[in-house]
C-alpha positions as CSV (number, residue, x, y, z in Angstrom):
1,M,9.5,63.4,-68.7
2,R,9.6,61.2,-71.8
3,L,7.2,61.1,-74.9
4,D,4.7,58.2,-74.5
5,G,2.8,58.6,-77.7
6,L,0.8,60.7,-80.1
7,G,-3.1,60.8,-80.3
8,L,-5.6,62.0,-82.6
9,F,-9.3,62.9,-81.8
10,V,-11.5,61.2,-84.3
11,N,-14.9,61.3,-85.4
12,D,-15.2,57.9,-87.2
13,M,-13.2,55.4,-85.1
14,S,-13.9,52.5,-87.5
15,A,-12.7,54.2,-90.6
16,M,-9.6,55.6,-88.8
17,I,-8.6,52.2,-87.2
18,K,-9.0,50.6,-90.7
19,F,-6.8,53.3,-92.3
20,Y,-4.0,53.2,-89.9
21,R,-4.1,49.3,-89.6
22,D,-4.6,48.3,-93.1
23,V,-3.2,51.2,-95.2
24,L,-0.1,52.2,-93.0
25,G,0.5,48.9,-91.2
26,F,0.0,50.2,-87.7
27,E,-0.6,47.2,-85.1
28,I,-3.6,47.5,-83.1
29,K,-3.3,46.6,-79.3
30,E,-6.9,46.1,-78.3
31,S,-10.5,45.8,-79.1
32,E,-11.7,48.0,-81.9
33,D,-14.9,48.8,-80.0
34,N,-13.4,51.1,-77.4
35,S,-13.6,54.9,-77.2
36,N,-9.8,55.0,-76.9
37,V,-7.9,52.7,-79.3
38,Y,-4.1,51.9,-78.9
39,L,-2.0,51.2,-82.0
40,V,1.8,51.0,-82.4
41,K,4.1,51.7,-85.1
42,D,7.9,51.0,-84.9
43,G,7.6,51.0,-81.0
44,T,5.8,54.3,-80.8
45,L,2.4,54.5,-79.2
46,F,-0.3,56.1,-81.5
47,L,-3.8,56.7,-79.9
48,L,-7.1,57.2,-81.4
49,Y,-9.6,58.9,-79.1
50,G,-13.4,59.2,-79.8
51,R,-14.1,63.1,-79.9
52,K,-17.5,62.8,-78.2
53,D,-16.0,60.5,-75.4
54,F,-13.4,62.9,-74.8
55,E,-15.8,65.8,-74.7
56,N,-18.0,63.9,-72.2
57,M,-14.9,63.0,-70.0
58,T,-13.6,66.6,-69.9
59,R,-17.1,68.2,-69.9
60,K,-15.9,70.6,-72.5
61,K,-16.8,71.3,-76.1
62,F,-14.0,71.5,-78.7
63,E,-13.7,72.8,-82.2
64,Y,-12.3,70.5,-85.0
65,V,-10.9,71.2,-88.5
66,N,-13.1,70.4,-91.4
67,G,-11.2,69.2,-94.4
68,L,-7.4,69.0,-94.6
69,N,-5.8,69.6,-91.1
70,G,-3.0,72.0,-91.7
71,H,-2.0,72.3,-88.0
72,S,0.2,69.1,-87.9
73,E,1.6,66.2,-89.6
74,I,2.5,62.5,-88.9
75,A,5.9,61.8,-90.4
76,L,6.8,58.3,-91.4
77,Y,10.4,57.5,-92.5
78,V,11.8,54.9,-95.1
79,D,15.2,54.1,-95.9
80,T,15.4,54.8,-99.7
81,F,13.9,57.2,-102.2
82,E,12.3,54.1,-104.0
83,E,10.5,53.3,-100.9
84,V,8.9,56.7,-100.7
85,D,7.4,56.1,-104.2
86,S,6.4,52.5,-103.5
87,E,4.8,53.4,-100.1
88,Y,2.9,56.4,-101.5
89,K,1.5,54.2,-104.5
90,N,0.6,51.4,-102.0
91,A,-1.2,54.0,-99.6
92,I,-3.1,55.5,-102.5
93,R,-4.1,52.1,-103.9
94,K,-5.5,51.3,-100.5
95,G,-7.5,54.5,-100.2
96,A,-5.3,57.4,-98.9
97,K,-5.9,60.7,-100.4
98,S,-3.0,62.2,-102.4
99,I,-1.9,65.6,-101.1
100,L,1.7,65.8,-102.7
101,K,3.0,63.2,-105.0
102,P,6.7,62.0,-104.3
103,T,9.1,64.8,-104.9
104,T,12.8,65.2,-104.3
105,E,13.2,68.7,-102.6
106,P,16.1,71.1,-103.1
107,W,17.5,70.2,-99.8
108,G,17.8,66.5,-100.6
109,Q,14.9,64.8,-99.1
110,R,12.5,62.9,-101.1
111,T,8.9,63.3,-99.6
112,C,5.2,63.0,-100.3
113,Y,1.9,63.7,-98.4
114,I,-1.2,61.8,-98.1
115,A,-4.2,62.3,-95.9
116,D,-6.2,60.0,-93.6
117,P,-10.0,59.8,-93.8
118,E,-10.4,62.7,-91.5
119,G,-7.9,65.0,-93.3
120,N,-4.8,64.6,-91.1
121,L,-1.6,65.0,-93.0
122,I,0.9,62.2,-93.2
123,E,4.4,62.6,-94.7
124,I,6.3,59.7,-96.1
125,G,9.9,60.8,-96.6
126,S,13.6,59.7,-96.8
127,W,17.1,61.1,-96.9
128,N,18.0,57.8,-98.9
129,K,20.0,56.3,-95.9
130,P,18.8,54.4,-92.8
131,F,17.1,56.4,-90.1
132,E,19.2,57.8,-87.3
133,I,18.6,60.3,-84.7
134,K,21.4,62.8,-84.3
135,D,22.6,63.7,-81.0
136,E,23.6,67.5,-80.8
């Protein structure tokens, strides 16, 4: 089995598409008027599902977090500490909500947090070197 993508269940599809496309640079792969919208970032599939549409499909009622969602985060990586700062400033300028300003943590990572319009946490971080997946 392989990871295909990550999805969020959203209330305001239009606002969420605009945020991920215009603020964070995700590429939209289809019409914006669908109940399920596929976006891509760096080869990873990112899906937005309409909450009501999903509930209708599954015939179940779900509960959703109000305010900031502390259950998960979306992590974005940049190669340098300077990029953490510039991407943070750019996202805030374009309408993201600031949660944690860029900070160099004691373990050596520079990180910051923003939130999307529905309160999902997004980390922008760097170890001040190009991204690599370590095989263990």
